[in-house]
Structure formats: C-alpha cells, structure tokens
C-alpha positions as CSV (number, residue, x, y, z in Angstrom):
1,M,-45.9,-136.5,-351.8
2,E,-43.0,-137.6,-354.0
3,T,-40.5,-140.2,-353.2
4,Y,-36.9,-140.4,-354.4
5,S,-36.1,-142.3,-357.6
6,E,-33.5,-144.7,-356.0
7,Y,-32.9,-146.0,-352.5
8,K,-30.2,-148.1,-350.8
9,N,-30.2,-150.2,-347.7
10,S,-28.9,-148.2,-344.7
11,G,-28.1,-151.4,-342.7
12,Q,-29.9,-149.7,-339.8
13,A,-33.2,-151.1,-338.7
14,W,-34.5,-147.8,-337.5
15,L,-33.7,-146.1,-340.8
16,G,-34.5,-148.8,-343.4
17,E,-33.8,-147.7,-346.9
18,I,-32.5,-144.2,-347.5
19,P,-32.1,-142.2,-350.8
20,S,-29.2,-143.6,-352.7
21,H,-27.4,-140.2,-352.9
22,W,-27.5,-139.6,-349.1
23,E,-24.5,-140.4,-347.0
24,L,-24.5,-142.5,-343.9
25,L,-22.0,-141.1,-341.5
26,P,-20.9,-141.9,-337.9
27,G,-21.7,-139.4,-335.2
28,K,-18.0,-138.5,-334.7
29,A,-18.0,-137.2,-338.3
30,I,-20.9,-134.9,-337.6
31,F,-20.6,-133.8,-333.9
32,L,-18.0,-132.8,-331.4
33,E,-18.6,-133.5,-327.7
34,N,-19.1,-130.4,-325.7
35,K,-16.5,-130.2,-323.0
36,R,-16.8,-126.5,-321.9
37,K,-17.4,-126.4,-318.2
38,N,-18.4,-123.5,-316.0
39,W,-15.3,-123.9,-313.9
40,D,-15.2,-120.4,-312.6
41,N,-19.0,-120.1,-312.0
42,S,-19.0,-117.1,-314.4
43,E,-22.2,-118.3,-316.2
44,S,-25.5,-118.2,-314.2
45,F,-28.3,-118.6,-316.8
46,V,-29.4,-122.1,-315.9
47,L,-31.2,-124.2,-318.6
48,S,-33.1,-127.4,-318.3
49,L,-34.4,-130.2,-320.6
50,S,-38.2,-130.4,-320.2
51,Y,-40.4,-132.4,-322.5
52,G,-37.9,-132.2,-325.4
53,R,-37.3,-128.5,-325.1
54,I,-34.3,-126.7,-323.6
55,I,-35.9,-123.9,-321.5
56,P,-34.7,-121.4,-318.9
57,K,-34.9,-122.8,-315.4
58,I,-36.9,-120.0,-313.8
59,N,-36.4,-121.1,-310.2
60,K,-32.9,-122.5,-310.3
61,D,-33.0,-123.2,-306.5
62,E,-35.8,-125.7,-306.8
63,G,-35.3,-129.5,-306.7
64,L,-31.9,-131.0,-306.1
65,V,-29.7,-128.0,-306.0
66,P,-25.9,-128.2,-306.5
67,D,-23.5,-126.4,-304.1
68,N,-22.4,-124.4,-307.2
69,Y,-22.6,-124.6,-310.9
70,S,-19.0,-125.2,-311.7
71,N,-19.6,-128.7,-313.0
72,Y,-22.4,-127.5,-315.4
73,Q,-21.5,-127.3,-319.1
74,I,-21.7,-124.1,-321.1
75,I,-23.9,-124.4,-324.1
76,D,-24.8,-122.2,-327.1
77,P,-27.6,-122.0,-329.6
78,N,-27.8,-125.0,-332.0
79,F,-26.1,-127.4,-329.6
80,I,-28.1,-130.6,-329.1
81,I,-28.6,-132.0,-325.6
82,I,-29.2,-135.6,-324.7
83,R,-30.3,-136.9,-321.3
84,C,-28.3,-140.1,-321.1
85,T,-29.1,-141.8,-317.8
86,D,-31.7,-144.3,-316.5
87,L,-32.6,-145.7,-319.9
88,Q,-33.9,-148.8,-318.2
89,N,-36.3,-146.9,-315.9
90,D,-37.8,-144.1,-318.0
91,K,-38.9,-144.9,-321.5
92,V,-41.5,-142.2,-321.8
93,S,-39.7,-138.9,-321.4
94,L,-38.2,-137.1,-324.4
95,R,-34.5,-137.2,-324.1
96,T,-33.2,-134.8,-326.8
97,G,-33.5,-131.1,-327.2
98,L,-32.2,-128.3,-329.4
99,V,-30.5,-125.4,-327.6
100,R,-32.0,-121.9,-328.3
101,H,-30.1,-119.9,-325.6
102,H,-26.6,-119.4,-324.4
103,G,-26.3,-120.7,-320.8
104,I,-25.4,-123.7,-318.6
105,I,-27.0,-127.1,-318.2
106,S,-26.3,-130.1,-316.1
107,G,-23.0,-131.8,-316.8
108,A,-24.8,-135.2,-316.5
109,Y,-26.3,-134.5,-320.0
110,L,-24.4,-135.1,-323.2
111,G,-23.8,-131.9,-325.2
112,L,-23.3,-132.3,-329.0
113,I,-21.8,-129.5,-331.1
114,P,-22.7,-129.9,-334.8
115,R,-19.7,-129.7,-337.1
116,R,-19.7,-127.1,-339.9
117,G,-21.3,-128.1,-343.1
118,N,-24.5,-129.5,-341.7
119,N,-27.7,-127.9,-340.6
120,P,-28.0,-128.2,-336.8
121,I,-31.8,-128.2,-336.9
122,Y,-31.9,-131.1,-339.4
123,L,-29.6,-133.0,-337.1
124,H,-31.9,-132.3,-334.2
125,Y,-34.8,-133.6,-336.2
126,V,-32.9,-136.8,-336.9
127,L,-32.0,-137.3,-333.2
128,Y,-35.6,-136.5,-332.2
129,Y,-36.8,-139.3,-334.4
130,W,-34.1,-141.6,-332.9
131,D,-35.5,-140.7,-329.5
132,V,-39.3,-141.0,-330.2
133,S,-38.9,-144.2,-332.2
134,K,-37.3,-145.7,-329.0
135,E,-34.3,-146.8,-331.0
136,L,-32.3,-144.8,-328.5
137,Y,-33.0,-147.5,-325.8
138,R,-31.1,-150.1,-327.7
139,Y,-27.9,-148.2,-326.9
140,G,-26.2,-147.5,-323.6
141,S,-24.1,-149.5,-321.2
142,G,-23.3,-150.0,-317.5
143,L,-25.5,-150.9,-314.6
144,R,-27.7,-147.8,-315.1
145,Q,-27.8,-148.3,-318.9
146,S,-26.5,-144.9,-319.7
147,L,-25.6,-143.3,-323.1
148,S,-22.2,-141.8,-323.6
149,W,-20.2,-140.0,-326.3
150,F,-19.0,-143.5,-327.3
151,D,-22.5,-144.5,-328.4
152,I,-23.0,-141.3,-330.4
153,K,-19.6,-141.6,-332.0
154,Y,-20.6,-144.7,-333.9
155,L,-24.3,-144.0,-334.4
156,Q,-25.0,-144.0,-338.1
157,I,-26.8,-140.8,-339.2
158,P,-28.4,-140.1,-342.6
159,I,-26.9,-137.0,-344.2
160,P,-28.5,-135.5,-347.3
161,P,-26.7,-132.7,-349.3
162,I,-26.9,-129.4,-347.4
163,C,-29.4,-127.9,-349.8
164,E,-31.8,-130.8,-349.0
165,Q,-31.1,-130.5,-345.3
166,E,-32.2,-126.9,-345.4
167,A,-35.3,-127.7,-347.5
168,I,-36.2,-130.5,-345.0
169,V,-35.8,-128.0,-342.1
170,E,-38.0,-125.4,-343.8
171,Y,-40.7,-127.9,-344.5
172,L,-40.7,-129.5,-341.1
173,D,-40.6,-126.2,-339.3
174,N,-43.7,-125.1,-341.1
175,V,-45.6,-128.3,-340.7
176,I,-44.6,-128.9,-337.1
177,A,-45.5,-125.3,-336.2
178,E,-49.1,-125.9,-337.5
179,I,-49.4,-129.1,-335.6
180,D,-48.0,-127.5,-332.4
181,K,-50.5,-124.7,-332.9
182,A,-53.3,-127.2,-333.0
183,I,-52.0,-128.9,-329.9
184,E,-51.8,-125.6,-328.0
185,A,-55.4,-124.9,-328.9
186,K,-56.5,-128.2,-327.5
187,E,-54.4,-127.6,-324.4
188,R,-56.3,-124.3,-323.9
189,I,-59.6,-126.2,-324.2
190,I,-58.4,-128.7,-321.5
191,A,-57.3,-125.8,-319.2
192,A,-60.8,-124.2,-319.6
193,L,-62.5,-127.6,-318.8
194,E,-60.3,-128.2,-315.8
195,E,-61.1,-124.7,-314.5
196,R,-64.8,-125.4,-314.9
197,R,-64.4,-128.6,-313.0
198,K,-62.5,-126.9,-310.1
199,I,-65.4,-124.3,-309.8
200,I,-68.0,-127.0,-309.6
201,I,-65.9,-129.0,-307.0
202,T,-65.1,-125.9,-304.9
203,E,-68.7,-124.8,-304.7
204,A,-69.9,-128.2,-303.6
205,V,-67.2,-129.0,-301.0
206,T,-67.4,-125.5,-299.3
207,R,-71.1,-124.8,-299.6
208,G,-72.8,-128.1,-300.1
209,I,-75.5,-128.7,-302.8
210,N,-78.5,-127.4,-300.9
211,P,-78.9,-123.8,-302.0
212,N,-81.3,-123.1,-299.0
213,V,-79.1,-124.4,-296.3
214,P,-78.2,-121.8,-293.5
215,L,-74.6,-120.6,-293.6
216,R,-72.1,-119.4,-291.1
217,E,-68.7,-117.8,-291.3
218,S,-65.9,-120.4,-291.5
219,G,-63.5,-118.2,-289.6
220,I,-61.1,-118.0,-292.6
221,E,-61.6,-115.1,-294.9
222,W,-60.4,-117.1,-297.9
223,L,-62.9,-119.9,-297.3
224,G,-65.9,-117.6,-296.5
225,Q,-69.2,-119.1,-295.4
226,I,-69.9,-122.8,-295.0
227,P,-73.1,-124.6,-294.1
228,A,-74.0,-123.9,-290.5
229,H,-74.2,-127.5,-289.4
230,W,-70.8,-128.5,-290.8
231,E,-67.9,-128.8,-288.3
232,T,-64.4,-127.7,-289.2
233,I,-61.0,-129.1,-288.2
234,P,-57.5,-127.8,-289.0
235,V,-55.6,-129.7,-291.7
236,R,-52.8,-130.7,-289.3
237,H,-55.4,-132.7,-287.2
238,V,-56.7,-134.4,-290.3
239,F,-53.5,-135.6,-291.9
240,E,-50.2,-137.2,-291.2
241,F,-47.6,-135.5,-293.3
242,R,-44.4,-137.0,-294.9
243,N,-42.1,-135.5,-297.5
244,G,-41.3,-137.2,-300.8
245,Y,-37.7,-137.7,-301.9
246,T,-35.5,-138.9,-304.7
247,P,-33.3,-142.0,-304.0
248,S,-29.7,-141.6,-305.0
249,K,-29.4,-141.8,-308.8
250,I,-25.8,-143.0,-308.6
251,N,-26.9,-146.2,-306.8
252,P,-28.1,-148.7,-309.4
253,S,-29.6,-151.0,-306.7
254,F,-32.2,-148.3,-306.0
255,W,-33.4,-148.3,-309.6
256,S,-32.6,-151.4,-311.5
257,N,-35.7,-153.7,-311.9
258,G,-37.7,-151.5,-309.5
259,T,-41.2,-152.6,-308.5
260,I,-42.4,-149.6,-306.4
261,P,-44.0,-146.7,-308.3
262,W,-42.0,-143.5,-307.9
263,F,-44.2,-140.5,-309.0
264,R,-43.2,-137.1,-310.4
265,M,-45.4,-134.3,-311.8
266,E,-45.0,-135.9,-315.2
267,D,-47.1,-138.8,-313.9
268,I,-50.0,-136.6,-313.0
269,R,-49.8,-134.9,-316.4
270,K,-49.7,-138.3,-318.1
271,S,-52.0,-140.4,-316.0
272,G,-54.3,-138.0,-314.2
273,R,-55.1,-137.7,-310.5
274,K,-55.6,-141.4,-309.6
275,L,-52.1,-142.9,-309.7
276,E,-51.2,-146.5,-309.8
277,R,-48.6,-147.0,-312.5
278,A,-45.5,-144.8,-312.8
279,I,-43.1,-143.7,-315.4
280,Q,-40.3,-144.8,-313.1
281,Y,-40.0,-147.5,-310.4
282,I,-37.6,-148.0,-307.5
283,T,-36.6,-151.0,-305.5
284,P,-37.3,-151.8,-301.8
285,A,-33.6,-151.0,-301.1
286,A,-34.3,-147.3,-302.0
287,L,-36.8,-146.8,-299.2
288,N,-35.9,-144.9,-296.1
289,N,-37.2,-145.9,-292.7
290,G,-40.6,-144.5,-293.4
291,G,-41.3,-147.0,-296.2
292,T,-43.8,-146.3,-298.9
293,F,-46.7,-143.9,-299.0
294,D,-49.9,-145.9,-298.4
295,A,-52.5,-146.6,-301.1
296,G,-55.5,-144.4,-300.4
297,S,-53.3,-141.4,-299.3
298,F,-52.6,-138.3,-301.3
299,I,-49.7,-136.4,-302.7
300,M,-49.7,-132.7,-303.2
301,A,-47.0,-130.5,-304.9
302,I,-45.5,-128.1,-302.3
303,C,-43.0,-126.3,-304.5
304,T,-42.4,-125.0,-308.0
305,A,-45.0,-123.7,-310.4
306,S,-47.1,-126.8,-309.8
307,I,-47.9,-126.0,-306.2
308,G,-51.2,-127.4,-305.1
309,E,-51.5,-130.1,-307.8
310,H,-52.6,-133.3,-306.2
311,A,-53.4,-137.0,-306.8
312,M,-54.7,-140.0,-304.9
313,L,-52.4,-143.0,-304.7
314,I,-54.0,-146.2,-305.8
315,A,-50.9,-148.3,-305.0
316,D,-48.3,-148.2,-302.2
317,S,-45.7,-146.0,-303.7
318,L,-43.3,-143.0,-303.3
319,A,-43.0,-139.6,-304.8
320,N,-40.2,-137.1,-305.3
321,Q,-39.3,-134.2,-303.1
322,Q,-41.7,-131.9,-305.0
323,F,-44.5,-133.6,-303.1
324,A,-45.8,-134.0,-299.6
325,N,-47.8,-137.1,-298.7
326,L,-51.0,-136.6,-296.8
327,K,-52.6,-139.6,-295.1
328,I,-55.9,-139.3,-293.2
329,R,-55.2,-140.0,-289.5
330,K,-56.4,-143.4,-288.3
331,S,-58.3,-141.8,-285.5
332,L,-60.4,-139.8,-288.1
333,S,-60.6,-142.3,-290.9
334,A,-64.2,-143.3,-289.9
335,R,-65.4,-139.7,-290.2
336,F,-64.2,-139.1,-293.8
337,D,-65.0,-140.5,-297.2
338,S,-61.7,-140.6,-299.0
339,Q,-63.3,-139.5,-302.2
340,F,-64.7,-136.4,-300.4
341,I,-61.1,-135.6,-299.3
342,F,-59.9,-136.2,-302.8
343,Y,-62.3,-133.5,-304.0
344,Y,-61.5,-131.2,-301.1
345,M,-57.8,-131.3,-302.1
346,Y,-58.7,-129.0,-305.0
347,V,-59.6,-126.4,-302.4
348,L,-56.6,-127.0,-300.3
349,G,-54.4,-126.9,-303.4
350,K,-55.7,-123.5,-304.3
351,Y,-55.0,-122.2,-300.8
352,C,-51.4,-123.5,-301.2
353,R,-51.0,-121.5,-304.4
354,D,-52.6,-118.4,-303.0
355,T,-50.4,-118.3,-299.9
356,A,-47.2,-119.6,-301.5
357,N,-43.9,-118.0,-300.3
358,T,-41.9,-116.6,-303.3
359,T,-39.1,-114.8,-301.5
360,T,-36.4,-117.1,-303.0
361,F,-38.3,-119.8,-304.9
362,Q,-41.9,-120.9,-304.9
363,Y,-43.0,-123.2,-302.0
364,A,-46.1,-123.7,-300.0
365,D,-46.2,-122.1,-296.6
366,M,-46.9,-125.3,-294.7
367,T,-47.6,-123.4,-291.4
368,L,-50.5,-121.7,-293.0
369,V,-51.6,-124.8,-294.9
370,K,-51.6,-127.0,-291.7
371,N,-53.9,-124.4,-290.0
372,F,-56.3,-124.3,-292.9
373,L,-59.8,-125.7,-292.0
374,V,-61.3,-128.8,-293.4
375,P,-65.1,-128.9,-293.2
376,I,-66.7,-132.1,-291.9
377,P,-70.2,-132.8,-293.2
378,S,-71.8,-135.9,-292.0
379,L,-70.5,-139.1,-293.6
380,E,-73.8,-139.5,-295.4
381,E,-73.6,-136.0,-296.7
382,Q,-70.0,-136.5,-297.9
383,K,-71.2,-139.6,-299.8
384,N,-74.0,-137.5,-301.4
385,L,-71.5,-134.8,-302.3
386,V,-69.2,-137.4,-303.9
387,E,-72.1,-138.9,-305.9
388,Y,-73.1,-135.4,-307.0
389,L,-69.5,-134.5,-308.1
390,D,-68.9,-137.8,-309.8
391,Y,-72.0,-137.2,-311.9
392,N,-71.4,-133.5,-312.6
393,T,-67.7,-133.8,-313.5
394,K,-68.0,-137.0,-315.5
395,G,-68.9,-135.2,-318.8
396,I,-66.0,-132.8,-318.2
397,D,-63.6,-135.6,-317.6
398,L,-64.7,-137.4,-320.7
399,A,-64.2,-134.2,-322.7
400,I,-60.7,-133.8,-321.3
401,V,-59.9,-137.4,-322.2
402,Q,-61.1,-136.8,-325.7
403,Q,-59.0,-133.7,-326.1
404,K,-55.9,-135.6,-324.8
405,R,-56.5,-138.3,-327.3
406,L,-56.6,-135.8,-330.1
407,I,-53.4,-134.3,-328.8
408,D,-51.8,-137.8,-328.8
409,L,-53.0,-138.3,-332.4
410,L,-51.5,-134.9,-333.4
411,R,-48.2,-135.8,-331.7
412,E,-48.2,-139.2,-333.4
413,R,-48.8,-137.5,-336.7
414,K,-45.9,-135.2,-336.0
415,N,-43.6,-138.1,-335.3
416,I,-44.7,-139.9,-338.5
417,I,-44.0,-136.8,-340.6
418,I,-40.6,-136.3,-339.1
419,N,-39.8,-140.0,-339.6
420,E,-40.9,-139.9,-343.3
421,I,-38.8,-136.8,-344.0
422,V,-35.5,-137.4,-342.2
423,T,-35.3,-141.0,-343.4
424,G,-36.0,-139.9,-347.0
425,K,-39.2,-141.9,-347.4
426,V,-40.8,-138.7,-348.7
427,K,-39.1,-136.0,-350.9
428,V,-39.6,-132.3,-350.1
429,I,-37.7,-130.8,-353.0
C-alpha cells in the first residue's frame, strides 16, 4: 500500500513519525469528560466493558452489585469508555471500548465524549491502538496507578483531516470485519472440538471403557447407568467447599506487588484448565482467615453464563466470587486420583448448568449439586481411565491449541493494521 509523501516527528514514541499535514492535538481539544450521572436512577439499561466491547449486562444482579445505580454514568452511542484502575495488576485485558447503545455504566470508568468535527470511530481506533500497544500503561498515578481525565487531557493524539478520518474508518471497518469473521469461524471450530472432548470424557467417567461391563442404575436420572461394581458417594462427602471473593479494590495494600494468583474466568479462557499463573495477583494482606485455595484443588463457576466451567489449581491461589473452591477431603484423598476428579468435573459442571436457578440471575443450585453422586471406580481403574482420556483427548487439545494460535495471529495482524493506519504509516486514500 501507499505511504504519504512527507512525514514529521510526532515527539511521541508510540506514534513515531506521522504525515506532515496531520495535526497532533491534546485530548482536551478532542474530548469532553462525561459527567452525566444517573442521580435519580431513571436509567436502568446497564452496560459493561468486556474484552474491548461495550455490551449489555444481561444479568445486572451478578457479581459485585451496587445498592443502586445512581453513581453510574449515563452514556450514549459513540462515547468512548476507558477502564482506568489497576494498571499495575492487569496488563492483559483490553481497557477501551466504543459505546453502541444508550445506557449506564460504572462511574469508575472514564467516559469520553468526542467533540464535533472528528469521527468518533476513528478516535476509538486510535485509543484502541494506544491500549493494545501497552503505551497506556506508561500513564496513570497514585498507589493504584489509575488513569484519570488529567492523563487524557494532555495525551497527544494524531488528527488527520475529517475526510481522511472517514476513509480510515471505512477501510478499517471492512478489514477488521473480515478478520473478526475469520476469528469467529475458528472459535466455532474450538467450540466443536471442546464439545467432542466433553462427550469422550463424560462417556468414560460415567460408563468406564469396557463396553461389556455389567451396568446398574445410578439412582440419579440425569446420570443414568454406571458400571455395577462402582460405588457412588454424594459430592458433599467428597469435597470441602469454600467461596471465592474479591479483596477490596480501594485498598492498594491488597493489590500492589501481589504474589498470590487471583483467578477470574478470563484466566481459564486465556490459560486453560490447569491454572498456575494469573492475570492479576494479590498480597497476603488480602487473604481472609481461610487463606489460599490449595494447589491440587479445583475451582468451578457457580454463577453467570459460565456456570460449571472448572479448572485445577496448580499453585496455592485464590479466585473471585464467581467460583467455588472444591478440595478433596483428606479422609478420601487416598481413594481418588486427582486427575480422575479433574475429568469428572466436566460431568459435575454439566449438572450445574442443567439444574441452575434462573429466577433472578443464573446461579448453581448448590443443594442439588452437593447431593449429586460421584462414582468411585477402584484407584487402579481411575488411573486407567485417566491414561485413556489423556491419550484420547491429546489430539483434540493440540487442535484447540493450534486454533488458538491462529486466532492470536489474526488478532496480532488486526493490531498491526490498525497501528499502520491510525499512525499514518500506510495511506488509504
């Protein structure tokens, strides 16, 4: 593609040289700070920032719920939202998003209103690049290293003429749509592979691998028949349960220079079902009297649309309130292979989803879950099942890893294209 005929030094390391006819303006010349609050609670359409998108919060009663939404800010389409807090702890999540709906969103976020004369979507692409390039993390102040309107006021932003902004938006919208379409296709492949893996695992841990073994009724309709020689025991007798929690975000001593992994659903999506390293870490001061969740125990989502998703903890750690921690009771530890339980968690997770209570918001019915039956093959048979499943899911796991790598490459390509266009390295008109 073409480049511009003349460039000038922007003075900004993250921008480098920009076309000579582009302006470089401070944020205060381009944005207004959104100060509209939902004081009278008249607005009820709650939005949230998720993976760089501003989306409706379907279950607004999930997670940490405010007493009311009077301190939320009112936002409109083409506003830009920035999550400003905890820059020192979370350098993975996307922090900017373009608003597509009228609604309300947390007052802890910074809302930017593009001034007239600029294309809001172009400005969103610039701030998106500022985010994914990690330049954003050089800004911020205070013990929690938080961004503020002050940082945006003096942020230098490249501004082409409006006709070029619109051409850039048209070009990027088309190219990014194609890349996103390819990503979605690979995500569908991953979903199909994961479903196939679940079927293989469920069949093995509920029926065994001997097709000729005599069966008996398990006593639970959902579970059906199991090998006649297997014992069963209720979940409540197998595990000790604890709830996850989120240490106070307003106390920097809980988060600054943390060393204890603190897991969220994002960690499972990013790192898989064996968790050792986290996106965010907490300090020992953040722990309640229960301390950490032990390495070798499990976490399972008990609320939101991710109910039943689980992971094994490889390190002593903690998780947020979306999860319950399940630790095999010491009295039964000699009867179970932890890898067999890891595989059986797929079955338990499905039961959680199938019996979830949705009268107000989605959560697992823990009374039913704790009464669900866990089969107990002999320890030798458990080890054989684990060996069988490791072998028969290895190819699926490798295929999933390959698809995820391709998604990473597509996302990297998307970021490179946005960088080249919004900094003027490549000319689109």
